NUKEGU-578115 format. One record per residue (C-alpha): x, y, z; residue number from 1. Coordinates in Angstrom, 3 decimals, decimal comma, padded with zeros to 6 digits. Each point is the difference from the previous one (the first is absolute). Layout:
residues N
<pt><c1>X</c1><c2>Y</c2><c3>Z</c3><resi>NUM</resi></pt>
...
END
This chain:
residues 109
<pt><c1>060,388</c1><c2>050,717</c2><c3>-039,249</c3><resi>1</resi></pt>
<pt><c1>-002,735</c1><c2>-001,833</c2><c3>001,533</c3><resi>2</resi></pt>
<pt><c1>-002,021</c1><c2>000,883</c2><c3>003,405</c3><resi>3</resi></pt>
<pt><c1>-000,006</c1><c2>-002,988</c2><c3>001,118</c3><resi>4</resi></pt>
<pt><c1>-002,547</c1><c2>000,446</c2><c3>002,968</c3><resi>5</resi></pt>
<pt><c1>-002,881</c1><c2>001,408</c2><c3>-002,781</c3><resi>6</resi></pt>
<pt><c1>000,974</c1><c2>-002,204</c2><c3>-003,428</c3><resi>7</resi></pt>
<pt><c1>-000,324</c1><c2>-000,266</c2><c3>-002,529</c3><resi>8</resi></pt>
<pt><c1>000,881</c1><c2>004,161</c2><c3>000,327</c3><resi>9</resi></pt>
<pt><c1>003,596</c1><c2>001,158</c2><c3>-000,225</c3><resi>10</resi></pt>
<pt><c1>001,567</c1><c2>003,312</c2><c3>001,188</c3><resi>11</resi></pt>
<pt><c1>002,667</c1><c2>002,341</c2><c3>-000,854</c3><resi>12</resi></pt>
<pt><c1>002,848</c1><c2>-000,636</c2><c3>003,034</c3><resi>13</resi></pt>
<pt><c1>003,440</c1><c2>001,965</c2><c3>-001,244</c3><resi>14</resi></pt>
<pt><c1>002,033</c1><c2>-001,834</c2><c3>002,597</c3><resi>15</resi></pt>
<pt><c1>-001,036</c1><c2>-003,790</c2><c3>-001,370</c3><resi>16</resi></pt>
<pt><c1>-001,985</c1><c2>000,702</c2><c3>-003,452</c3><resi>17</resi></pt>
<pt><c1>001,811</c1><c2>-000,403</c2><c3>-002,861</c3><resi>18</resi></pt>
<pt><c1>-000,110</c1><c2>002,987</c2><c3>-002,464</c3><resi>19</resi></pt>
<pt><c1>-002,661</c1><c2>000,877</c2><c3>-002,298</c3><resi>20</resi></pt>
<pt><c1>-001,132</c1><c2>002,753</c2><c3>-002,680</c3><resi>21</resi></pt>
<pt><c1>-002,771</c1><c2>000,995</c2><c3>-001,703</c3><resi>22</resi></pt>
<pt><c1>-000,406</c1><c2>002,949</c2><c3>-002,758</c3><resi>23</resi></pt>
<pt><c1>-003,241</c1><c2>001,148</c2><c3>-000,490</c3><resi>24</resi></pt>
<pt><c1>-001,455</c1><c2>003,029</c2><c3>-002,023</c3><resi>25</resi></pt>
<pt><c1>-003,352</c1><c2>001,696</c2><c3>000,803</c3><resi>26</resi></pt>
<pt><c1>-002,677</c1><c2>-000,525</c2><c3>-002,997</c3><resi>27</resi></pt>
<pt><c1>-003,246</c1><c2>001,903</c2><c3>001,187</c3><resi>28</resi></pt>
<pt><c1>-001,477</c1><c2>001,305</c2><c3>002,998</c3><resi>29</resi></pt>
<pt><c1>-003,347</c1><c2>-000,529</c2><c3>000,973</c3><resi>30</resi></pt>
<pt><c1>-001,355</c1><c2>002,341</c2><c3>001,739</c3><resi>31</resi></pt>
<pt><c1>-003,713</c1><c2>-001,163</c2><c3>000,664</c3><resi>32</resi></pt>
<pt><c1>001,606</c1><c2>-003,305</c2><c3>001,252</c3><resi>33</resi></pt>
<pt><c1>003,305</c1><c2>001,995</c2><c3>002,066</c3><resi>34</resi></pt>
<pt><c1>001,615</c1><c2>-003,045</c2><c3>-001,640</c3><resi>35</resi></pt>
<pt><c1>003,291</c1><c2>000,494</c2><c3>-003,233</c3><resi>36</resi></pt>
<pt><c1>000,668</c1><c2>-002,624</c2><c3>-002,340</c3><resi>37</resi></pt>
<pt><c1>003,863</c1><c2>-001,356</c2><c3>-000,114</c3><resi>38</resi></pt>
<pt><c1>002,144</c1><c2>-001,185</c2><c3>-002,432</c3><resi>39</resi></pt>
<pt><c1>002,223</c1><c2>-002,418</c2><c3>002,866</c3><resi>40</resi></pt>
<pt><c1>003,051</c1><c2>-002,179</c2><c3>-001,517</c3><resi>41</resi></pt>
<pt><c1>001,518</c1><c2>-002,549</c2><c3>002,193</c3><resi>42</resi></pt>
<pt><c1>003,826</c1><c2>000,524</c2><c3>000,107</c3><resi>43</resi></pt>
<pt><c1>000,217</c1><c2>-002,961</c2><c3>002,044</c3><resi>44</resi></pt>
<pt><c1>-002,040</c1><c2>-002,651</c2><c3>000,203</c3><resi>45</resi></pt>
<pt><c1>-001,065</c1><c2>-000,578</c2><c3>004,133</c3><resi>46</resi></pt>
<pt><c1>-002,911</c1><c2>-001,647</c2><c3>001,082</c3><resi>47</resi></pt>
<pt><c1>-003,206</c1><c2>002,901</c2><c3>000,283</c3><resi>48</resi></pt>
<pt><c1>002,672</c1><c2>002,582</c2><c3>-000,928</c3><resi>49</resi></pt>
<pt><c1>-002,381</c1><c2>002,625</c2><c3>-001,662</c3><resi>50</resi></pt>
<pt><c1>-002,575</c1><c2>-000,688</c2><c3>003,020</c3><resi>51</resi></pt>
<pt><c1>001,938</c1><c2>-000,053</c2><c3>002,630</c3><resi>52</resi></pt>
<pt><c1>002,277</c1><c2>003,626</c2><c3>-001,823</c3><resi>53</resi></pt>
<pt><c1>-003,381</c1><c2>002,030</c2><c3>-000,463</c3><resi>54</resi></pt>
<pt><c1>-001,650</c1><c2>-001,482</c2><c3>003,538</c3><resi>55</resi></pt>
<pt><c1>003,682</c1><c2>001,452</c2><c3>001,677</c3><resi>56</resi></pt>
<pt><c1>-000,709</c1><c2>003,652</c2><c3>-001,898</c3><resi>57</resi></pt>
<pt><c1>-003,321</c1><c2>000,119</c2><c3>001,073</c3><resi>58</resi></pt>
<pt><c1>-001,801</c1><c2>-000,711</c2><c3>-003,038</c3><resi>59</resi></pt>
<pt><c1>-000,851</c1><c2>-003,080</c2><c3>000,166</c3><resi>60</resi></pt>
<pt><c1>-001,752</c1><c2>-001,951</c2><c3>-003,408</c3><resi>61</resi></pt>
<pt><c1>-003,837</c1><c2>000,420</c2><c3>000,097</c3><resi>62</resi></pt>
<pt><c1>-001,916</c1><c2>-003,637</c2><c3>000,375</c3><resi>63</resi></pt>
<pt><c1>003,267</c1><c2>-000,972</c2><c3>001,498</c3><resi>64</resi></pt>
<pt><c1>-001,182</c1><c2>-002,738</c2><c3>003,167</c3><resi>65</resi></pt>
<pt><c1>003,209</c1><c2>-000,098</c2><c3>001,511</c3><resi>66</resi></pt>
<pt><c1>001,796</c1><c2>002,950</c2><c3>-000,008</c3><resi>67</resi></pt>
<pt><c1>-002,317</c1><c2>002,629</c2><c3>-000,321</c3><resi>68</resi></pt>
<pt><c1>-001,954</c1><c2>001,988</c2><c3>002,825</c3><resi>69</resi></pt>
<pt><c1>-003,759</c1><c2>-001,542</c2><c3>-000,182</c3><resi>70</resi></pt>
<pt><c1>-001,939</c1><c2>003,226</c2><c3>-001,611</c3><resi>71</resi></pt>
<pt><c1>002,746</c1><c2>-000,390</c2><c3>-003,089</c3><resi>72</resi></pt>
<pt><c1>000,307</c1><c2>-003,619</c2><c3>000,286</c3><resi>73</resi></pt>
<pt><c1>-004,099</c1><c2>000,005</c2><c3>-000,530</c3><resi>74</resi></pt>
<pt><c1>-000,128</c1><c2>003,106</c2><c3>-002,557</c3><resi>75</resi></pt>
<pt><c1>000,472</c1><c2>-003,280</c2><c3>-002,423</c3><resi>76</resi></pt>
<pt><c1>-001,458</c1><c2>-003,364</c2><c3>-000,137</c3><resi>77</resi></pt>
<pt><c1>003,644</c1><c2>-000,902</c2><c3>-001,318</c3><resi>78</resi></pt>
<pt><c1>003,524</c1><c2>000,824</c2><c3>000,146</c3><resi>79</resi></pt>
<pt><c1>000,179</c1><c2>002,549</c2><c3>-002,710</c3><resi>80</resi></pt>
<pt><c1>003,651</c1><c2>-001,005</c2><c3>-001,067</c3><resi>81</resi></pt>
<pt><c1>000,506</c1><c2>-001,411</c2><c3>-003,124</c3><resi>82</resi></pt>
<pt><c1>003,067</c1><c2>-000,986</c2><c3>-002,395</c3><resi>83</resi></pt>
<pt><c1>-000,016</c1><c2>002,195</c2><c3>-003,164</c3><resi>84</resi></pt>
<pt><c1>003,079</c1><c2>-002,596</c2><c3>-001,287</c3><resi>85</resi></pt>
<pt><c1>001,375</c1><c2>-003,419</c2><c3>001,234</c3><resi>86</resi></pt>
<pt><c1>003,224</c1><c2>-002,319</c2><c3>-001,543</c3><resi>87</resi></pt>
<pt><c1>001,271</c1><c2>-003,326</c2><c3>001,405</c3><resi>88</resi></pt>
<pt><c1>001,348</c1><c2>-002,257</c2><c3>-001,141</c3><resi>89</resi></pt>
<pt><c1>-001,921</c1><c2>-003,234</c2><c3>-001,438</c3><resi>90</resi></pt>
<pt><c1>000,461</c1><c2>-002,439</c2><c3>003,231</c3><resi>91</resi></pt>
<pt><c1>000,095</c1><c2>-003,040</c2><c3>-002,398</c3><resi>92</resi></pt>
<pt><c1>002,647</c1><c2>001,411</c2><c3>-003,105</c3><resi>93</resi></pt>
<pt><c1>001,356</c1><c2>003,162</c2><c3>001,012</c3><resi>94</resi></pt>
<pt><c1>-001,487</c1><c2>001,621</c2><c3>-002,522</c3><resi>95</resi></pt>
<pt><c1>-000,778</c1><c2>004,163</c2><c3>001,004</c3><resi>96</resi></pt>
<pt><c1>-003,704</c1><c2>000,393</c2><c3>000,288</c3><resi>97</resi></pt>
<pt><c1>-001,200</c1><c2>003,995</c2><c3>000,028</c3><resi>98</resi></pt>
<pt><c1>-003,818</c1><c2>001,108</c2><c3>000,566</c3><resi>99</resi></pt>
<pt><c1>-000,779</c1><c2>003,656</c2><c3>-000,386</c3><resi>100</resi></pt>
<pt><c1>-003,388</c1><c2>001,696</c2><c3>000,729</c3><resi>101</resi></pt>
<pt><c1>-001,343</c1><c2>001,324</c2><c3>-002,933</c3><resi>102</resi></pt>
<pt><c1>-000,749</c1><c2>004,195</c2><c3>001,797</c3><resi>103</resi></pt>
<pt><c1>003,548</c1><c2>-000,422</c2><c3>001,846</c3><resi>104</resi></pt>
<pt><c1>-001,368</c1><c2>000,152</c2><c3>002,892</c3><resi>105</resi></pt>
<pt><c1>-001,572</c1><c2>-003,173</c2><c3>001,367</c3><resi>106</resi></pt>
<pt><c1>-003,839</c1><c2>001,938</c2><c3>001,174</c3><resi>107</resi></pt>
<pt><c1>-002,333</c1><c2>002,573</c2><c3>-001,680</c3><resi>108</resi></pt>
<pt><c1>-000,464</c1><c2>003,045</c2><c3>001,819</c3><resi>109</resi></pt>
END
């Protein structure tokens, strides 16, 4: 749900918001960074869903200038959120297009 006073931020609103679901799986833990690499699968497609869900459970994404506290946002020069696979219908032909990262994770650790 849009956080109107703080646009473009989104927020979780259990009373007025729409339901959303994200599946996740731990892939690696990096003790020196106290960071975990996760595989995330959005079941629903809400704006900023993955970022909002991780922030809401106290595990914001490194480099997230919108949802992470300053120290976590500064831990990377960019948002460390990468798609391993994308698929969509071509806007003109309607043909299904699918793209997959070769290593399956979108980023090398």
